[in-house]
N, C-alpha and C positions, 0 to 999 in steps of 0.2 A: 868287818868292824861295823857295829851299829852306831845309833846316835848316843851321844854321852847321857849319863844320868843327870838328874836334877842337880845333884851336888856338884857335878863337874860344870854345869852351866852356870850355877850362881857363882862359883869361883871365877869362871872366866869373865862374867859380867862385872864383878868387882875388880878383877884385874885390869879390865877395859878402862876403869877410872884412873888407873895409874900409868898405863902405857897404851900405845895404839896396838889393837888386836890385829892379827894376820888375817888374810881373806879366808882361810880355812876356818879359823875360829869364829869369824863373823858368820860364815855360812852355817856352821853347825848350830850356832846360837839361833839363827833364823829358822832353821829347819825344826829345831826343838820346840821353838815357840808355836809352830804350827799344831803340834800335838799336845802341848802342855799349858793349860791356862795359868797354873800356879807360877811357872817361871816367867811367862808373859807378864803377869801382874808384878812380880818382883822386878823385872826389867823396867817397867813403867815407873815403879816406886823409886828406883835408883836414879832414873832420869829426872824425876820430879825433885828429889833431894839435891842433885847436882844443880838444876836451875834455880832452886830456892837459895842455895848457898851463894851462887854467883850473884843474884839479886841482893842478898844480904850484905855481901862484901862491897858491891857497888853503893848501896844505901849507906852503909856505915862509913865509907870513905868520903862522904860529902861534908 
């Protein structure tokens, strides 16, 4: 079994927003990020959106 394709990685990254990923999934994502700049950028964008949403929710709650 090789590394998952980009399609699988993006699915796992997005699922990680809804649930805690298992260690194997986390490892596969990290390994894929070492060879794929596109997926690395996608992961950073998802993280940025998560942080921005959290800040917006805390700001709008004041």
